[in-house]
LUMTORSE-545750 format. One line per 4 residues: their letters; for each residue x, y negated, z of N, C-alpha, C. Coordinates in steps of 0.05 Angstrom, whole numbers, always signed. Example, Ala and Ser with C-alpha at 12.3 -4.5 7.8 and 13.67 -1.06 7.14 Angstrom:
AS> +264/+114/+156/+246/+90/+156/+264/+66/+156; +257/+45/+142/+273/+21/+143/+258/-1/+157
END
This chain:
MEKR> +1773/-1880/+2277/+1777/-1858/+2258/+1784/-1833/+2273; +1773/-1811/+2264/+1780/-1785/+2277/+1809/-1779/+2275; +1821/-1769/+2296/+1849/-1763/+2297/+1856/-1741/+2277; +1876/-1745/+2261/+1884/-1725/+2241/+1914/-1718/+2245
TPVV> +1922/-1698/+2230/+1950/-1689/+2232/+1968/-1709/+2217; +1989/-1719/+2230/+2007/-1737/+2215/+2021/-1722/+2192; +2022/-1735/+2169/+2036/-1724/+2146/+2062/-1738/+2141; +2065/-1762/+2152/+2091/-1777/+2151/+2096/-1787/+2179
TVEN> +2120/-1780/+2190/+2128/-1790/+2216/+2155/-1803/+2213; +2157/-1828/+2221/+2182/-1843/+2221/+2189/-1849/+2250; +2213/-1841/+2259/+2220/-1844/+2287/+2247/-1859/+2290; +2246/-1882/+2302/+2270/-1897/+2309/+2290/-1901/+2286
VNKS> +2279/-1908/+2263/+2296/-1911/+2240/+2309/-1938/+2240; +2335/-1938/+2234/+2351/-1962/+2231/+2363/-1963/+2203; +2363/-1986/+2191/+2376/-1989/+2165/+2387/-2018/+2163; +2413/-2020/+2157/+2425/-2046/+2154/+2440/-2046/+2127
FGDN> +2442/-2070/+2116/+2459/-2075/+2093/+2479/-2096/+2101; +2503/-2087/+2109/+2522/-2106/+2120/+2511/-2117/+2147; +2510/-2143/+2149/+2500/-2156/+2173/+2470/-2160/+2173; +2457/-2151/+2152/+2428/-2154/+2150/+2414/-2129/+2161
HVLR> +2403/-2132/+2185/+2390/-2109/+2198/+2361/-2109/+2189; +2355/-2092/+2170/+2328/-2092/+2157/+2308/-2077/+2174; +2315/-2053/+2183/+2297/-2037/+2201/+2311/-2032/+2227; +2296/-2038/+2249/+2308/-2035/+2276/+2290/-2017/+2293
DFSM> +2299/-1992/+2297/+2284/-1973/+2313/+2254/-1972/+2304; +2250/-1972/+2278/+2223/-1972/+2267/+2211/-1944/+2269; +2186/-1943/+2280/+2172/-1918/+2283/+2143/-1921/+2274; +2132/-1900/+2261/+2104/-1900/+2254/+2096/-1871/+2248
KVEA> +2070/-1866/+2249/+2058/-1841/+2240/+2035/-1847/+2221; +2034/-1832/+2200/+2012/-1835/+2180/+1996/-1809/+2180; +1970/-1812/+2185/+1953/-1789/+2187/+1942/-1780/+2160; +1934/-1755/+2158/+1925/-1744/+2133/+1900/-1759/+2124
GENL> +1900/-1766/+2098/+1876/-1778/+2086/+1872/-1807/+2091; +1890/-1821/+2104/+1886/-1849/+2109/+1902/-1867/+2090; +1892/-1891/+2086/+1906/-1912/+2072/+1919/-1930/+2093; +1945/-1929/+2096/+1959/-1946/+2115/+1973/-1968/+2099
VILG> +1968/-1992/+2107/+1981/-2015/+2094/+2003/-2026/+2112; +2026/-2032/+2101/+2048/-2044/+2115/+2050/-2073/+2105; +2047/-2092/+2124/+2047/-2120/+2117/+2071/-2133/+2130; +2086/-2149/+2115/+2109/-2164/+2126/+2118/-2185/+2106
KSGS> +2134/-2203/+2114/+2144/-2224/+2097/+2162/-2212/+2075; +2167/-2227/+2054/+2186/-2219/+2033/+2213/-2215/+2046; +2225/-2193/+2039/+2252/-2187/+2050/+2251/-2175/+2078; +2227/-2168/+2088/+2226/-2157/+2115/+2232/-2128/+2117
GKSV> +2235/-2114/+2094/+2242/-2086/+2095/+2220/-2067/+2087; +2198/-2077/+2076/+2176/-2059/+2069/+2184/-2039/+2047; +2195/-2050/+2026/+2203/-2032/+2004/+2226/-2014/+2012; +2244/-2024/+2028/+2266/-2007/+2038/+2254/-1983/+2054
LIKC> +2234/-1988/+2070/+2222/-1967/+2086/+2211/-1945/+2068; +2195/-1952/+2048/+2183/-1931/+2032/+2204/-1917/+2014; +2225/-1931/+2008/+2247/-1917/+1993/+2262/-1898/+2012; +2263/-1905/+2037/+2275/-1886/+2057/+2258/-1861/+2060
IIKL> +2232/-1865/+2058/+2213/-1842/+2062/+2218/-1821/+2040; +2225/-1829/+2016/+2231/-1809/+1995/+2261/-1806/+1990; +2276/-1817/+2008/+2306/-1815/+2008/+2319/-1826/+1983; +2307/-1847/+1972/+2321/-1862/+1951/+2342/-1879/+1964
IETD> +2337/-1886/+1990/+2356/-1900/+2007/+2361/-1883/+2032; +2386/-1881/+2040/+2393/-1866/+2064/+2390/-1884/+2088; +2378/-1873/+2109/+2376/-1888/+2135/+2403/-1887/+2149; +2408/-1906/+2167/+2432/-1906/+2184/+2428/-1887/+2207
SGSI> +2404/-1886/+2218/+2398/-1868/+2241/+2368/-1865/+2243; +2360/-1846/+2260/+2331/-1841/+2263/+2323/-1817/+2245; +2298/-1810/+2245/+2288/-1787/+2230/+2262/-1793/+2215; +2259/-1780/+2193/+2235/-1782/+2177/+2225/-1754/+2169
TVLG> +2200/-1748/+2176/+2188/-1723/+2169/+2165/-1728/+2150; +2165/-1714/+2128/+2144/-1716/+2108/+2132/-1689/+2102; +2106/-1686/+2105/+2093/-1660/+2101/+2107/-1637/+2116; +2115/-1644/+2141/+2127/-1624/+2158/+2156/-1619/+2154
KDID> +2169/-1633/+2136/+2197/-1628/+2129/+2214/-1652/+2137; +2236/-1647/+2151/+2255/-1667/+2158/+2272/-1673/+2133; +2269/-1697/+2122/+2281/-1702/+2096/+2312/-1701/+2097; +2324/-1706/+2120/+2353/-1705/+2122/+2364/-1677/+2123
ALGE> +2346/-1657/+2128/+2354/-1629/+2129/+2351/-1615/+2102; +2341/-1630/+2082/+2335/-1617/+2056/+2359/-1619/+2037; +2364/-1597/+2023/+2383/-1598/+2001/+2370/-1612/+1977; +2385/-1616/+1956/+2376/-1631/+1932/+2351/-1618/+1920
DELN> +2352/-1591/+1916/+2330/-1577/+1904/+2305/-1579/+1921; +2308/-1576/+1947/+2285/-1578/+1966/+2274/-1606/+1966; +2291/-1626/+1965/+2282/-1654/+1965/+2267/-1660/+1939; +2276/-1649/+1917/+2261/-1654/+1891/+2234/-1640/+1892
RLRA> +2232/-1617/+1904/+2206/-1603/+1907/+2187/-1620/+1924; +2198/-1631/+1946/+2182/-1648/+1963/+2172/-1673/+1948; +2190/-1685/+1933/+2183/-1709/+1918/+2161/-1704/+1898; +2158/-1679/+1889/+2136/-1673/+1871/+2109/-1676/+1885
DIGF> +2109/-1674/+1911/+2084/-1678/+1927/+2080/-1706/+1936; +2098/-1724/+1927/+2097/-1752/+1935/+2096/-1769/+1910; +2074/-1784/+1906/+2072/-1802/+1883/+2082/-1829/+1891; +2095/-1843/+1872/+2106/-1870/+1877/+2096/-1888/+1855
LFQS> +2079/-1907/+1862/+2071/-1927/+1842/+2088/-1952/+1845; +2107/-1955/+1826/+2126/-1977/+1827/+2112/-2004/+1822; +2122/-2025/+1834/+2112/-2052/+1829/+2114/-2059/+1800; +2135/-2050/+1787/+2140/-2057/+1758/+2126/-2038/+1739
NALY> +2112/-2018/+1750/+2099/-1996/+1735/+2118/-1975/+1725; +2142/-1984/+1716/+2163/-1966/+1707/+2154/-1947/+1685; +2137/-1957/+1666/+2130/-1942/+1643/+2153/-1943/+1622; +2155/-1922/+1606/+2175/-1922/+1585/+2163/-1935/+1560
DSMT> +2175/-1958/+1553/+2164/-1973/+1530/+2164/-1959/+1504; +2184/-1940/+1501/+2187/-1926/+1475/+2169/-1901/+1473; +2154/-1896/+1494/+2137/-1872/+1495/+2108/-1880/+1494; +2091/-1863/+1481/+2062/-1868/+1482/+2052/-1863/+1511
VKEN> +2027/-1870/+1516/+2015/-1864/+1542/+2017/-1834/+1547; +2010/-1818/+1528/+2011/-1789/+1532/+2039/-1779/+1539; +2059/-1790/+1525/+2087/-1782/+1530/+2096/-1791/+1558; +2086/-1814/+1567/+2093/-1824/+1594/+2082/-1805/+1615
LLFP> +2057/-1795/+1611/+2045/-1777/+1630/+2057/-1749/+1629; +2067/-1742/+1605/+2079/-1716/+1602/+2106/-1714/+1616; +2119/-1738/+1619/+2146/-1738/+1630/+2149/-1724/+1657; +2132/-1731/+1677/+2135/-1717/+1703/+2129/-1687/+1701
LRRH> +2112/-1679/+1682/+2105/-1651/+1679/+2130/-1636/+1668; +2145/-1649/+1651/+2170/-1636/+1641/+2190/-1631/+1663; +2190/-1649/+1683/+2209/-1646/+1705/+2200/-1625/+1725; +2174/-1622/+1729/+2165/-1605/+1751/+2148/-1581/+1743
WSKE> +2140/-1579/+1718/+2125/-1555/+1709/+2142/-1538/+1690; +2137/-1512/+1690/+2151/-1494/+1671/+2140/-1500/+1643; +2155/-1491/+1623/+2147/-1495/+1595/+2120/-1481/+1591; +2117/-1457/+1602/+2092/-1442/+1599/+2068/-1457/+1610
DREK> +2071/-1468/+1634/+2050/-1483/+1647/+2043/-1508/+1630; +2064/-1522/+1620/+2059/-1545/+1604/+2043/-1539/+1579; +2050/-1516/+1566/+2036/-1509/+1541/+2007/-1502/+1547; +2002/-1491/+1570/+1974/-1482/+1577/+1957/-1505/+1588
MADA> +1969/-1523/+1604/+1953/-1541/+1620/+1959/-1571/+1617; +1980/-1578/+1603/+1988/-1606/+1602/+1967/-1624/+1590; +1955/-1616/+1567/+1935/-1633/+1554/+1912/-1639/+1572; +1902/-1618/+1586/+1879/-1621/+1604/+1886/-1639/+1627
AILE> +1911/-1635/+1638/+1919/-1651/+1661/+1922/-1680/+1653; +1933/-1686/+1630/+1936/-1713/+1621/+1909/-1727/+1617; +1891/-1712/+1604/+1864/-1723/+1599/+1850/-1729/+1625; +1852/-1711/+1645/+1838/-1715/+1670/+1850/-1739/+1685
ALED> +1877/-1742/+1684/+1889/-1765/+1698/+1881/-1791/+1685; +1879/-1791/+1658/+1870/-1815/+1645/+1840/-1821/+1650; +1824/-1800/+1652/+1796/-1804/+1658/+1793/-1815/+1687; +1810/-1807/+1705/+1809/-1816/+1732/+1812/-1847/+1734
VGLA> +1828/-1858/+1715/+1833/-1887/+1715/+1817/-1901/+1693; +1799/-1886/+1680/+1781/-1898/+1660/+1794/-1907/+1634; +1816/-1893/+1626/+1831/-1901/+1603/+1837/-1878/+1584; +1819/-1859/+1581/+1824/-1836/+1564/+1829/-1845/+1535
HTIN> +1817/-1867/+1527/+1819/-1876/+1499/+1847/-1888/+1492; +1864/-1891/+1512/+1890/-1903/+1507/+1912/-1882/+1503; +1905/-1857/+1501/+1924/-1835/+1503/+1947/-1837/+1482; +1941/-1848/+1458/+1961/-1850/+1437/+1972/-1878/+1434
MMPA> +1965/-1896/+1453/+1975/-1924/+1451/+2002/-1926/+1464; +2016/-1948/+1457/+2041/-1955/+1469/+2037/-1975/+1492; +2054/-1975/+1513/+2051/-1994/+1535/+2048/-2023/+1526; +2062/-2031/+1505/+2061/-2059/+1496/+2034/-2066/+1486
ELSG> +2017/-2047/+1479/+1990/-2052/+1469/+1970/-2056/+1492; +1979/-2052/+1517/+1961/-2052/+1540/+1963/-2078/+1556; +1942/-2086/+1568/+1942/-2108/+1587/+1957/-2101/+1612; +1963/-2121/+1629/+1977/-2115/+1654/+1961/-2096/+1672
GMRK> +1935/-2100/+1674/+1918/-2083/+1690/+1917/-2054/+1679; +1916/-2052/+1652/+1916/-2025/+1640/+1942/-2011/+1645; +1965/-2025/+1643/+1990/-2013/+1649/+1992/-2003/+1677; +1980/-2018/+1696/+1980/-2010/+1724/+1963/-1984/+1727
RIAL> +1941/-1983/+1713/+1924/-1959/+1713/+1939/-1934/+1702; +1953/-1939/+1680/+1968/-1916/+1668/+1990/-1907/+1687; +2003/-1926/+1700/+2024/-1919/+1720/+2011/-1902/+1742; +1987/-1910/+1751/+1973/-1894/+1771/+1966/-1867/+1761
ARTL> +1957/-1865/+1736/+1950/-1839/+1724/+1975/-1821/+1724; +1998/-1832/+1717/+2023/-1816/+1717/+2030/-1807/+1746; +2024/-1824/+1765/+2029/-1817/+1793/+2010/-1794/+1802; +1986/-1794/+1792/+1966/-1775/+1800/+1969/-1748/+1787
ILRP> +1983/-1747/+1765/+1982/-1723/+1748/+1993/-1698/+1762; +2011/-1701/+1781/+2022/-1679/+1796/+2006/-1673/+1821; +1983/-1687/+1824/+1966/-1684/+1848/+1982/-1687/+1874; +1994/-1710/+1878/+2011/-1713/+1902/+1994/-1713/+1927
KVIL> +2006/-1704/+1949/+1992/-1704/+1975/+1996/-1731/+1988; +2017/-1745/+1981/+2023/-1772/+1992/+2028/-1791/+1969; +2017/-1815/+1970/+2022/-1835/+1949/+2033/-1860/+1962; +2055/-1870/+1951/+2067/-1894/+1960/+2062/-1916/+1940
YDEP> +2049/-1937/+1948/+2043/-1960/+1930/+2060/-1984/+1937; +2075/-1994/+1918/+2092/-2017/+1923/+2079/-2041/+1909; +2066/-2058/+1924/+2053/-2082/+1914/+2036/-2076/+1890; +2015/-2060/+1893/+1999/-2051/+1870/+1984/-2072/+1855
TTGL> +1978/-2095/+1868/+1963/-2116/+1854/+1979/-2141/+1847; +2005/-2140/+1852/+2021/-2164/+1846/+2021/-2170/+1816; +2017/-2195/+1810/+2017/-2204/+1782/+1991/-2200/+1767; +1971/-2190/+1781/+1945/-2185/+1768/+1925/-2208/+1776
DPIT> +1907/-2214/+1758/+1886/-2233/+1765/+1868/-2222/+1786; +1853/-2238/+1801/+1836/-2229/+1823/+1817/-2207/+1816; +1804/-2209/+1793/+1784/-2188/+1785/+1798/-2162/+1780; +1821/-2162/+1765/+1835/-2137/+1760/+1847/-2126/+1786
GREI> +1856/-2144/+1804/+1865/-2135/+1830/+1844/-2120/+1845; +1820/-2130/+1844/+1798/-2116/+1858/+1792/-2089/+1845; +1794/-2088/+1818/+1790/-2063/+1804/+1811/-2042/+1812; +1836/-2050/+1814/+1857/-2032/+1822/+1853/-2023/+1851
SQLM> +1845/-2042/+1868/+1840/-2035/+1896/+1817/-2014/+1898; +1796/-2018/+1883/+1774/-1999/+1883/+1783/-1972/+1873; +1800/-1972/+1853/+1811/-1947/+1842/+1827/-1932/+1863; +1842/-1947/+1879/+1858/-1934/+1901/+1839/-1921/+1921
IDVQ> +1816/-1934/+1927/+1797/-1922/+1945/+1785/-1897/+1933; +1779/-1898/+1907/+1768/-1875/+1893/+1787/-1851/+1893; +1813/-1857/+1889/+1833/-1836/+1890/+1834/-1823/+1918; +1834/-1840/+1938/+1834/-1830/+1966/+1811/-1811/+1971
KKYN> +1787/-1819/+1961/+1763/-1802/+1966/+1764/-1776/+1950; +1772/-1778/+1924/+1771/-1755/+1907/+1792/-1734/+1915; +1816/-1743/+1922/+1838/-1724/+1927/+1846/-1722/+1956; +1832/-1737/+1973/+1840/-1737/+2002/+1869/-1744/+2005
ATSI> +1879/-1761/+1987/+1907/-1769/+1988/+1913/-1787/+2011; +1937/-1783/+2022/+1948/-1801/+2043/+1965/-1822/+2029; +1959/-1847/+2035/+1973/-1869/+2021/+1986/-1888/+2040; +2010/-1897/+2033/+2024/-1919/+2046/+2026/-1941/+2026
VISH> +2016/-1964/+2033/+2013/-1986/+2014/+2029/-2010/+2024; +2047/-2020/+2007/+2061/-2045/+2012/+2045/-2067/+1997; +2036/-2088/+2011/+2021/-2108/+1997/+2021/-2134/+2012; +2020/-2157/+1996/+2016/-2183/+2007/+1988/-2193/+2002
DLNC> +1973/-2178/+1986/+1946/-2186/+1976/+1925/-2181/+1998; +1917/-2201/+2012/+1897/-2197/+2034/+1871/-2187/+2024; +1863/-2194/+2000/+1838/-2184/+1989/+1839/-2154/+1984; +1862/-2145/+1973/+1867/-2117/+1969/+1868/-2102/+1995
IKMI> +1883/-2113/+2014/+1887/-2100/+2040/+1860/-2097/+2054; +1843/-2118/+2054/+1817/-2117/+2067/+1800/-2094/+2055; +1802/-2090/+2029/+1786/-2069/+2016/+1796/-2042/+2023; +1822/-2037/+2023/+1832/-2010/+2023/+1842/-1999/+2050
ANRM> +1849/-2017/+2068/+1864/-2009/+2092/+1846/-1995/+2112; +1853/-1970/+2119/+1842/-1958/+2143/+1856/-1968/+2168; +1882/-1974/+2164/+1898/-1984/+2186/+1921/-2000/+2175; +1931/-2019/+2191/+1954/-2036/+2182/+1976/-2035/+2203
IMLI> +2000/-2039/+2193/+2023/-2043/+2210/+2037/-2069/+2202; +2043/-2085/+2222/+2058/-2110/+2217/+2088/-2104/+2221; +2103/-2107/+2200/+2132/-2104/+2201/+2145/-2131/+2205; +2154/-2136/+2229/+2165/-2162/+2236/+2192/-2157/+2250
NGKN> +2213/-2171/+2240/+2240/-2168/+2252/+2249/-2139/+2252; +2241/-2124/+2232/+2250/-2096/+2229/+2236/-2076/+2246; +2216/-2085/+2261/+2202/-2068/+2279/+2172/-2065/+2272; +2160/-2043/+2282/+2131/-2040/+2281/+2120/-2058/+2303
YASG> +2114/-2083/+2295/+2107/-2103/+2315/+2079/-2100/+2325; +2060/-2092/+2308/+2032/-2089/+2316/+2019/-2071/+2296; +1998/-2057/+2305/+1982/-2041/+2286/+1952/-2042/+2294; +1935/-2038/+2275/+1906/-2038/+2280/+1891/-2041/+2253
TFHE> +1865/-2044/+2255/+1850/-2048/+2231/+1854/-2076/+2221; +1845/-2082/+2197/+1847/-2109/+2186/+1833/-2129/+2204; +1809/-2122/+2213/+1794/-2141/+2230/+1807/-2145/+2257; +1818/-2124/+2268/+1832/-2126/+2294/+1856/-2145/+2292
LEAA> +1872/-2142/+2271/+1895/-2159/+2269/+1888/-2187/+2260; +1867/-2189/+2244/+1858/-2216/+2235/+1849/-2232/+2259; +1838/-2219/+2280/+1828/-2232/+2304/+1849/-2237/+2325; +1874/-2227/+2320/+1895/-2230/+2340/+1902/-2259/+2345
TDSK> +1910/-2264/+2370/+1918/-2291/+2378/+1948/-2296/+2376; +1963/-2274/+2373/+1992/-2276/+2371/+2000/-2292/+2346; +2016/-2313/+2350/+2022/-2331/+2328/+2037/-2317/+2305; +2054/-2296/+2312/+2068/-2282/+2291/+2050/-2266/+2273
IKEF> +2028/-2257/+2284/+2008/-2242/+2268/+1989/-2262/+2254; +1981/-2282/+2267/+1962/-2301/+2256/+1972/-2314/+2230; +1998/-2319/+2228/+2008/-2333/+2205/+2003/-2318/+2179; +2000/-2291/+2180/+1995/-2276/+2156/+1966/-2280/+2146
FE> +1949/-2289/+2163/+1920/-2292/+2156/+1912/-2321/+2151; +1931/-2339/+2153/+1924/-2368/+2151/+1927/-2377/+2122
END
């Protein structure tokens, strides 16, 4: 892949919870427009890492730069502005059950757009986001009326509505059947192409990873143990890497 400008840089980050050392001098760079997958065992620190990137969790040491900004140097207002450029697709989808699909998508616009902008552009933005995920017809439905795959798509639409420069996916295909998982994976590829979005993906789903990953990082014992393409790591002879592909 052609060398691009890093949009996320993590340098020597450490994070512990009591005696549990989750991240140990972890470093990585994510280039503009790539889908980077982080693969590791359950409890290895993958979700902790992406929460550190948006400062939902404080690191113990090290530095994280996102879109050219050192997140530890930002005040609360600056951090919130930066977060508007970072989409986060939660594993649980985190939709509001008491709100319609339209109201769920309007929620981030209320936080980050002025009232004037919302009145002028919200309807068009919501419709475009729903069309991006193929669910424009669900605009007035409630989350409980949707299948698991549809809820995942709506959550992605809400993530896309602010046109984030970076998207963080936390186990995007967990709990979905294989066909729906492939559909979500293809949708992630489509989003990458349409918006040139940079994505960091946490996943255990090898079928999803094989489809979407431009590059992978193996998070083992809190460290960036190995990186490469899916096929490079699949062909590795190191037993710690091989066990993920067996």
